[in-house]
N, C-alpha and C positions, 0 to 999 in steps of 0.2 A: 392510844387514845384515837379513839372516833371522830370525825370533822363534819358536820353535816352541813351541806349545803343546800340550795333546793333550786330548781332549774325553770319553776314559775312563782311569780310575784302576785299581788293585789291586783293590780293592771288585765294580766293574763288571764285570770281567774274570771274579773268581771267581764272580761271581751265575752270570753268563750261562754257566759250565762247568756249575755245578751243577745249570740249569733242562735243560741239553741232555741230561745224563746221566741227568737224574731222567726226562725226557721217551722216552730211549732205554730205560730200566728197565721201565716202561709198555708197552712197544711201541705209541709213538706217536710219529708221524715228525715233527719238527720243524720251523716255518715254516723256509723258506730264508733264512737269515742275512743281513743287510745289511754292506755292508761299509767301513771306515772309510773317511771321506774326506779325504785331504789335500788341502787348501784354499790354493788362494793368493789374496790378494788385495793390491792396491794402498791406502797408507795415504792417500793424497788424497782427495779428496772423493768422488770415483768410485768406491774401495773401500768406503765406509763401508755403506752398505747391505749389504753383505755382512759388514762388521766388527756391524752389528745382528744382524742375520744368528745369526750365532756365539753374540752374548752374549744372545738373548732368548729360549733355552730351547725354540725352537722343534723345532730338529732332534733335538733328544733327547726333544721329544713324538712324533714322527715315526719313533722307534727307530732316527736316525742319528749315530752316532760320528764324532768328527773329529779333525785335528790341523791348526793355522793354521802357515801362514807367510806372513808379512808382507815387503812390499817397497815399495821409492817409488813405482814406479810400472809400470801393465798390463803392456808389455814386457818388463820382466823375469819376470813370472809365464809370462807364453808361452813363455820361453826355457824356463823350468825345466819346464813339460810338456813341452816340445820335447826333453827330456833326459830324461824321466819321473822326476822330481823332486817332482811334485806332480801331482793327477787332475785339477783342477779349479780355474777362474781366471776373473776377468773382464778382459774390457778391450775397446775399440771396435774394429768393421768392419776395417780395415784390418791391425790385429796379429791378430786372426781370420783373417783371409787369408793371412798369413806365416804362420803357426802350422801351417794347412791343408796348406801347399804346402812347409813345410820337416819336418814330423812328422805328418799326418793327422790335426790338432784339429779338434774339430767344436763347432758351437753346439748346446747342449742349450736357448737358452731368451735371447729378445732383455730384459734385465731392466730397465733404467731410458733413461734420453733425459737426457745430461750436457752439451747443446750451452750452456746456459744458463751451464754453470760457467768455461770454458775463456774466457782471453780476453788477447790482446796488451797488457800493461800496460808502460808505462813511466815513467821515473823522473817525481816532480812538478817539480823543479826546473829539469828540461831545456825544458818548457812544449808539451809537443808533443800533437799533435792527431789526425794522422795517420802511416798504416804508413809510407807513401812517405816521409818525414821520418827513417825509420829507416837510411839510406844512408850510409854510414862507420859506423856505429856498432857496438855491441858487444852483441848481442841472445842472451840464456840461452835454452837451448832443450836440451829432455829430446830429446838424437837417438835416431831407430829409434823414437818413440812415435807412437802415431796422431794427438796434439795436435802432433808436431812435424815430422811427415809433413805434416798438412793446413795447416800456417802454412808452409813452403817451397814446397811443391806449388799450395797456392791461394790463400793469403791474400797471401803478400809477393809471390807474379807477379801476381796480380792488380794490387798495387798499383806493378808494374813493377819489383819488385825481385830480381833473379836472385843465386844462388850467387856472392859475391865481390862482392855490389854492400852488404852487412852481412858483420859479422865474428860468424859465430855460434858462440858459446860454451856448449859438452855438459857438462850439469848436470843432477842431480836437482833436481826440484820443490821438493824440500822445503829445498833450500839456498839457494834464488835471492832469495829474501826478504831474508834477510844479506846476500846478493850486490848488492843495490840498495842496501841502507842503506850498505854499505861504498865504496857507487860502483864498485862494480869492474864493473860492465856497465851498461848504458844504458837496457833494457828487457829482458822476459822473456815469456816464453809457457809461460804457468800457467794451474794451476787453483783452484778453491777446497780448502780454505779459505782458502788464502796469499794470495788476490788480497784477498780482504776485509780480511785481517792487514793487508797493504800498503796497501790504503787509509786504514783507520781510523787506523793509524802516519803518517798522512801522507807517505810514500813514493810512491807510483805513481797514476798516473789510467790509466782503461782506454783506450785508442787505436783498439781491435777486439773483436768478439765474434763467436766461433765460431758464434752460433747463425745469426746472418745468413749463415753459406757451410754449415752443418754441423748439422743436430739433435743430432750422435753418440748416437746408439745403439750401449749396451753390452752384451754379449752374456756369459753365463755358458757357458764352452769345457769342453769334457771330454776327455781322451783316448781315444782309440778302442777302447785295450784295457777301460778302465775300466766304458765303456757297453757291451761285447760282454758282459763278467763279469757286472757285477752290472745288468742294468737296471731290478730293482726298488728297489735303491738310489738311481738316478737320477729314477725317480717319487715317492718316498717325499724326498727332497728339494725338488723342487720345489714340493709341496704343503707345507713349510715356506717356502716361497719367496711362495705366493698368499697366506699367512697375515702375512710381513712387508709386503708390500704395502698390506693391509689396515691393518695397524698405519701404516705411513706416511700413510694417506690420514688414520684416525681418531685414531689417537693420537700426532700429530704432538710433543704437548711430550715424552713420555717415551720417542721414540725421540731427538728432541734433546738429550735428558739424558743420556743412553747416549752417545750418540757423540762431545758435549762431551767428557765425561769422559776421552775417550782422547786428546784433544789436549792438556787441560791437565796430564795426566799425563806427557807429551813436553814439557811446559815451554811451550808456547805462550801466550799469554796474549790473551786478548781476550774482549770483553764477551760474554755469553750472545746478546743479541739482534743483535751482529755475527756470531755463530755462526750464528742461527737464519735468519738472512736467507742466509748462503752456503747453508745446507742445503735451503732452498727451493727453491732452483734446481735441484736435482735431482730428477727427474722418476720416480718407480718406477712400473713398470707392466710386469710379468711378459705377453709375447704374442709373438703372431707377424706385426704388419701386412703388410697385403699390400704395401706399400713396400717390402719390405725386400731382395729379390731385386734388383729395377730398383737401387737404392742400392748393395747392396754388390758388385754387376757394374758398376758406374761406378767404384768405387775400386779393381776388383780393373783393369779396364781400363787405368788410370792406373801401379799397379805392374806389370804386362807392359810397357808402354811403358819403365819404368823400371829393366827386367833385374833388377826386385826376385823375381818368382816367375814360373815357367815358362808357365800357362795360365793362364785365367780357370776358377775351381770348380766342378766340378760341385756343384749346390746340394743335389739329393735326398741328394748324402754328404755337403755341409759343412754343411749346416742341417738336426739331428734335430729335427721339429715332435713326432714322435709321443707323446715323453715329455709335454709340459707338456699335450698335450689328453688322457694319461690321467691328469695329477694334478689336472686341472680336471675330470672325470669325475665 
């Protein structure tokens, strides 16, 4: 389900209009107005740094208004962006490559590493310890997501399992813990905080950690139209992200309390300590590490081989590094 909120109310709209009229009346040319950002994010742990950004007041501090669109998984945000329903959104490398191929989407920053948040979990009562033991079993997977693709193409394959060797059950990550509890699936490919919830409830144990295969950098992506229309909004937006990273490092309890309230409001029950442990697996560090292009090229080549994209992207077009440099100047 998509949830829509707005960062602009009637009062701020009228105030902005009055200020503009006053400036024109005085013969003063107003500064270029920043665009309202239609922000997509996933409601698993990968999207929670973005959720914190929206709740922190930091966007408002930098003059950026927003509307928010929440979905269970980043590949859904990517699809919304290809359809031009959303301006910005977070997802991992493979989804960015797919989005660039299908809709010209561009990365404006690598926001975080989430490889430690994604795991393959098996029902505890089955006593499984290895991925190869999933042969013939039902595995819940968010088909088409970055984690889903990495499980199918890398983790399962390395364990000698190919499509047909196990039964892939298409499912949103936020529905998987209930399916494990009901024993309608035997394992799940999932992310935090759902893995921590399943562990704390005694439902599942970990049999593979994605970090051993992939650090999983997550990007903030934008539509090319938004970037060309208002580059100044992109820079102001990324200035707020640099402050978010500072809060994650220097005020982890403030961050954890803000995000914890999101999950408790949705009816999830977990101890604050369990949640803090899950959140600590997210490494928020906006930047453009030197090893990103080789990493993205590797994933793109896999997608080309599978005929999911036409060609490896031109990274100078797909990864727009200039905006974060300007934000940090």
